[in-house]
C-alpha positions as CSV (number, residue, x, y, z in Angstrom):
1,M,-21.7,56.3,-50.4
2,L,-20.5,55.3,-46.8
3,N,-23.8,56.9,-44.9
4,R,-26.2,54.7,-47.4
5,I,-24.6,51.5,-46.6
6,N,-24.8,52.4,-42.9
7,L,-28.4,53.4,-43.3
8,L,-28.5,50.1,-45.2
9,I,-26.6,47.7,-42.8
10,I,-29.2,49.6,-40.0
11,I,-32.3,49.0,-41.7
12,Y,-31.3,45.6,-42.7
13,N,-30.1,44.7,-38.6
14,I,-33.5,46.3,-38.0
15,F,-35.7,43.7,-40.0
16,L,-33.5,41.0,-38.4
17,A,-34.2,41.6,-35.3
18,L,-37.9,41.7,-35.7
19,F,-37.8,38.7,-37.5
20,F,-36.0,36.7,-35.3
21,I,-37.4,38.3,-31.7
22,V,-40.6,38.8,-32.9
23,L,-42.1,36.2,-35.9
24,I,-39.7,33.2,-35.2
25,P,-40.9,32.6,-31.5
26,L,-44.1,33.0,-32.2
27,A,-44.1,30.0,-35.4
28,S,-41.9,27.8,-33.1
29,K,-44.1,27.8,-30.1
30,A,-45.9,24.7,-30.9
31,T,-42.9,23.0,-31.7
32,E,-40.0,24.1,-29.5
33,L,-40.9,21.1,-27.2
34,N,-40.9,18.7,-29.7
35,G,-38.5,15.1,-29.7
36,L,-38.1,12.5,-26.8
37,W,-37.8,13.4,-23.4
38,I,-36.1,11.4,-20.9
39,G,-35.3,11.9,-17.4
40,A,-35.0,9.9,-13.9
41,T,-38.2,10.1,-10.9
42,S,-36.8,10.7,-7.1
43,Q,-36.8,7.1,-6.6
44,G,-33.7,7.1,-8.9
45,L,-35.7,4.7,-11.6
46,E,-36.0,5.6,-15.8
47,L,-38.7,7.8,-17.3
48,S,-39.2,8.5,-21.3
49,F,-41.9,10.3,-23.1
50,T,-42.8,12.2,-26.7
51,V,-43.5,15.4,-27.5
52,N,-45.4,16.4,-30.8
53,N,-47.2,19.6,-32.0
54,G,-48.8,20.1,-28.2
55,T,-49.8,16.4,-26.9
56,V,-47.6,14.4,-25.0
57,S,-47.5,10.4,-26.0
58,P,-46.5,8.0,-24.7
59,F,-45.5,8.5,-21.2
60,N,-43.1,5.4,-20.3
61,I,-42.7,5.8,-16.2
62,D,-41.2,3.1,-13.9
63,I,-42.1,3.3,-10.2
64,L,-41.2,1.6,-6.9
65,I,-44.4,0.3,-4.8
66,T,-42.3,0.0,-1.8
67,D,-44.8,-1.4,0.6
68,S,-44.4,-5.0,-1.9
69,F,-41.2,-4.4,-3.3
70,R,-42.6,-4.3,-7.0
71,E,-41.2,-2.2,-9.5
72,I,-44.4,-1.1,-11.8
73,D,-43.6,0.0,-15.7
74,N,-46.1,2.3,-16.3
75,T,-47.2,3.8,-19.8
76,I,-49.6,5.7,-20.8
77,K,-50.7,5.8,-24.1
78,A,-53.3,9.0,-24.4
79,E,-53.0,11.7,-26.0
80,I,-52.0,14.7,-23.2
81,E,-52.5,18.2,-24.1
82,I,-50.2,20.7,-23.1
83,I,-51.6,23.7,-21.8
84,D,-49.6,26.9,-20.9
85,Q,-46.3,24.7,-20.4
86,N,-48.3,22.3,-18.5
87,F,-50.0,18.8,-18.8
88,H,-52.0,16.8,-16.3
89,Y,-53.4,13.1,-17.1
90,S,-55.0,11.0,-14.3
91,S,-56.7,7.9,-14.8
92,S,-58.5,4.9,-13.1
93,D,-59.3,0.9,-13.5
94,S,-60.2,-2.1,-11.1
95,A,-56.7,-2.4,-10.4
96,S,-55.4,1.4,-9.9
97,T,-55.8,5.0,-10.1
98,S,-53.0,7.2,-11.1
99,E,-52.2,10.9,-11.6
100,L,-49.3,12.6,-13.9
101,S,-48.5,16.7,-13.5
102,G,-45.8,18.1,-15.5
103,N,-44.6,21.5,-16.1
104,F,-42.1,22.7,-19.2
105,E,-39.7,25.1,-17.0
106,S,-37.7,25.6,-20.2
107,S,-37.4,24.4,-23.8
108,I,-35.2,21.7,-22.3
109,S,-36.1,21.0,-19.3
110,A,-39.4,19.3,-17.5
111,K,-40.6,18.3,-14.1
112,G,-43.5,16.8,-12.4
113,S,-45.3,14.1,-10.2
114,Y,-46.9,10.9,-10.6
115,I,-48.9,9.9,-8.3
116,Y,-50.0,5.8,-8.2
117,F,-52.8,4.2,-6.0
118,D,-52.5,-0.1,-6.4
119,K,-55.7,-1.0,-5.1
120,Q,-55.1,-4.6,-4.3
121,Y,-52.4,-3.6,-2.0
122,N,-54.1,-0.2,-0.7
123,S,-50.4,1.3,-1.4
124,T,-49.8,4.7,-2.6
125,E,-46.9,6.1,-4.2
126,N,-46.2,9.7,-5.0
127,V,-43.2,10.5,-6.8
128,N,-41.2,13.3,-8.5
129,W,-39.8,13.6,-11.9
130,E,-37.5,15.7,-14.3
131,A,-36.7,15.2,-17.6
132,K,-34.6,16.7,-20.6
133,L,-35.1,17.1,-24.3
134,Q,-32.8,14.8,-26.0
135,G,-30.8,14.8,-29.6
136,N,-30.5,17.4,-32.4
137,N,-33.9,18.9,-31.5
138,Q,-32.5,20.8,-28.1
139,P,-32.1,24.5,-29.1
140,V,-28.6,25.6,-28.2
141,S,-26.4,29.0,-27.4
142,P,-22.9,29.1,-28.0
143,N,-23.4,30.9,-24.3
144,N,-25.6,29.0,-22.1
145,N,-27.1,25.6,-23.6
146,E,-30.6,27.6,-23.0
147,S,-32.3,28.7,-26.2
148,D,-31.4,32.5,-27.5
149,S,-34.2,33.8,-30.0
150,G,-32.6,37.8,-28.8
151,G,-28.7,36.5,-30.3
152,C,-29.0,38.5,-33.3
153,F,-30.2,41.7,-32.2
154,V,-27.3,42.1,-29.8
155,N,-25.2,40.7,-32.3
156,S,-26.8,43.6,-34.1
157,I,-26.7,46.0,-31.7
158,I,-22.9,45.8,-31.1
159,F,-22.5,45.5,-34.8
160,L,-23.7,49.3,-35.3
161,L,-22.0,50.4,-31.9
162,N,-18.6,49.3,-34.1
163,Y,-19.6,51.3,-36.9
């Protein structure tokens, strides 16, 4: 009887391991970045953006134009597609040209750069930025505060070794 119970436990744990290692990450890949991201630029100014199902919109960033000592609050309202954990956007009008790049280093951390050219003052600012996912959307592991889709598998192996 004990052997049948052990066999059922092993089968159950293998099923759980496959479910959490293979199926859950595939289903959640598009939404794991969803939520509000808040951070700062290399100038110490604020930025924020929202990720929703593979797009960034809006992206708000404050920059200081050092040549004219002006602070600019720039909001990019376009929906910027995330491809392979990266996003890129550029725009130009009669007053300025800007280029935004970003990379999601993990499901809770992003870095990038923003280049702004002010045509009136003939001034360019190039700032780096970092942001973190905020709120309840942030996946947490009890060990290292990073996403942990393999923990169930490891716990199952430890459980099996104890029997």
